C-alpha positions in Angstrom: -73.0 54.8 149.8 -69.8 52.8 150.5 -68.8 49.4 149.4 -69.5 48.0 152.9 -73.2 48.9 153.1 -74.2 48.3 149.5 -76.8 45.7 148.6 -75.5 43.7 145.6 -79.1 43.2 144.5 -79.3 46.9 143.7 -76.4 46.9 141.3 -77.9 43.8 139.6 -81.2 45.6 139.1 -79.4 48.6 137.6 -77.3 46.4 135.4 -80.5 44.6 134.2 -82.2 47.9 133.5 -79.2 49.2 131.5 -78.9 46.0 129.5 -82.6 45.5 128.7 -84.0 49.0 128.8 -87.0 47.6 130.8 -87.8 48.5 134.4 -87.2 45.4 136.6 -89.9 44.0 138.9 -89.3 45.0 142.5 -92.0 42.9 144.1 -89.6 40.8 146.1 -88.2 43.9 148.0 -89.6 45.5 151.1 -90.8 49.1 150.8 -87.6 50.8 152.0 -85.5 48.7 149.6 -88.0 49.2 146.8 -87.8 53.0 147.2 -84.0 52.9 147.2 -84.0 50.7 144.1 -86.3 53.0 142.3 -84.0 55.9 143.1 -80.9 54.1 141.8 -82.8 53.1 138.6 -83.8 56.7 138.1 -80.1 57.6 138.4 -79.2 55.0 135.8 -81.9 56.2 133.4 -80.8 59.8 133.7 -77.1 59.1 133.3 -77.8 56.8 130.4 -79.6 59.6 128.6 -76.8 62.1 129.4 -74.2 59.8 128.0 -76.2 58.5 125.0 -78.0 61.6 123.9 -81.8 62.0 123.7 -83.8 58.8 123.2 -85.2 58.3 119.8 -88.7 59.0 121.1 -87.7 62.5 122.3 -86.3 63.3 118.9 -89.6 62.4 117.2 -91.7 65.6 116.7 -94.8 63.5 116.0 -94.4 61.7 119.3 -94.0 65.1 121.0 -97.2 66.4 119.3 -99.1 63.3 120.4 -98.0 63.9 124.0 -95.8 60.8 124.2 -92.7 62.7 125.4 -92.4 63.7 129.1 -92.9 67.4 129.8 -89.6 68.8 131.2 -91.6 71.4 133.2 -94.4 69.4 134.8 -94.6 65.9 136.3 -97.2 63.5 137.7 -97.5 64.5 141.4 -97.7 61.6 143.9 -99.9 63.3 146.5 -102.3 64.6 143.9 -102.6 61.2 142.3 -103.2 59.5 145.6 -105.8 62.0 146.6 -107.6 61.7 143.3 -107.7 57.9 143.5 -109.1 58.1 147.0 -111.8 60.6 146.0 -112.7 58.4 143.0 -112.6 55.2 145.0 -110.3 53.6 142.5 -107.6 51.1 143.6 -104.1 50.9 142.2 -104.9 47.7 140.4 -108.0 49.3 138.9 -105.9 52.2 137.4 -103.4 49.8 135.9 -106.2 47.6 134.4 -108.1 50.5 132.9 -104.9 51.9 131.4 -104.2 48.6 129.9 -107.7 48.6 128.4 -106.7 51.9 126.7 -103.6 50.1 125.3 -101.0 51.6 127.7 -98.3 49.2 128.9 -98.8 49.9 132.6 -98.4 47.4 135.4 -99.7 47.7 139.0 -96.2 48.2 140.2 -95.9 51.3 138.0 -99.0 52.9 139.6 -97.5 52.0 143.1 -94.3 53.8 142.0 -96.3 56.9 140.9 -98.1 57.3 144.2 -94.9 56.6 146.1 -92.5 58.9 144.3 -94.4 60.6 141.5 -93.8 60.2 137.8 -91.3 62.7 136.3 -91.1 60.5 133.1 -94.8 59.9 132.6 -95.8 61.6 129.3 -98.7 64.0 129.0 -100.9 61.7 127.0 -100.7 59.0 129.7 -101.4 61.6 132.4 -104.5 62.7 130.5 -105.7 59.1 130.4 -105.2 58.7 134.1 -107.1 62.0 134.7 -110.1 60.7 132.6 -110.2 57.5 134.6 -110.2 59.5 137.9 -112.7 62.1 136.6 -110.2 64.9 137.1 -107.9 67.0 135.0 -104.3 66.5 134.0 -103.5 69.9 135.5 -104.7 68.8 138.9 -102.6 65.7 138.7 -99.3 67.4 137.9 -97.0 69.9 139.6 -94.0 72.0 138.5 -91.0 69.8 137.8 -87.8 71.0 139.4 -84.4 69.2 139.4 -83.8 67.3 142.6 -80.5 67.8 144.5 -79.5 64.3 143.3 -80.1 65.3 139.6 -78.1 68.5 140.0 -75.2 66.8 141.7 -75.1 64.0 139.2 -75.2 66.3 136.2 -72.2 68.1 137.6 -70.4 64.9 138.5 -70.7 63.1 135.2 -69.3 66.1 133.2 -65.9 65.9 135.0 -62.9 64.2 133.4 -62.3 62.4 136.7 -65.7 60.6 136.5 -65.1 59.7 132.9 -61.8 58.2 133.8 -63.4 56.2 136.6 -66.2 55.1 134.2 -63.6 53.8 131.7 -62.0 51.7 134.5 -65.4 50.5 135.6 -66.2 49.4 132.1 -63.1 47.2 132.0 -63.9 45.7 135.4 -67.5 44.9 134.5 -66.7 44.1 130.8 -69.5 46.4 129.7 -70.0 49.3 127.4 -68.8 52.7 128.5 -72.4 54.0 128.5 -73.5 51.2 130.7 -70.5 51.7 133.0 -71.4 55.4 133.4 -74.9 54.5 134.5 -74.1 51.7 136.9 -71.2 53.7 138.5 -73.2 56.8 138.9 -75.9 54.8 140.7 -73.3 54.3 143.4 -73.2 58.0 144.3 -73.2 58.4 148.1 -76.6 57.7 149.7 -76.3 61.1 151.4 -77.5 62.7 148.2 -80.7 60.7 148.3 -81.3 61.9 151.9 -81.3 65.5 150.7 -77.7 66.4 151.9 -75.3 68.1 149.6 -71.9 66.3 149.5 -69.4 68.2 147.4 -68.0 67.0 144.2 -64.7 65.8 145.7 -66.5 63.6 148.2 -68.6 61.9 145.5 -65.5 61.3 143.3 -63.6 60.0 146.3 -66.4 57.6 147.1 -66.6 56.3 143.5 -62.8 56.0 143.3 -62.8 53.8 146.4 -65.5 51.6 144.7 -63.4 51.2 141.5 -60.1 50.7 143.3 -61.5 48.0 145.6 -63.1 46.2 142.6 -59.9 46.4 140.7 -57.9 44.9 143.6 -60.5 42.1 144.0 -60.3 41.3 140.3 -56.5 41.2 140.5 -56.7 38.8 143.5 -59.0 36.5 141.5 -56.8 36.6 138.5 -53.7 35.7 140.5 -55.3 32.5 142.0 
């Protein structure tokens, strides 16, 4: 993803997510843009966790025992969920409403996201609640969780000194924390990764270096006026 074809709305969504910790509403986006925004938000979430350590919930053994921590080996499967909903004759809004009735903070847009791209971060207890609503089992709604090419590429990328240097420069440009800068900068990784290609590390770093350099020049131009 280069500077020329970026949608500024996407970075605003990532920045909002990093600052608030809450998933932004994507209702005003068309489906292709919504899918891309979700992908970028997933990147931001993953990089935030890599840079900040495990969230407090994951460090809580009681939460893990109660099934409130996502399973690193299994994830909510989009096709299985969609099929189970069709078989049960249950609509997206119905799933959200019934989960709310069980005191889960789930919106209709969350269920749409699950049937569109799955739910790698949906905890086992919530999956069990969905299974009960659809008269099926949690096992049938999940599949083996494997790192995507995007996740593999990003984990390699953010561990390099070059990326850390770029993130420090980006934090100065955006006047943000270093953790937030890592997340928002990593969300600009070339779109080719999202398409399933495998750009090498140098390509990704070069693309991000271009983003940072252009933003620095733009900032200098504004300061000189």
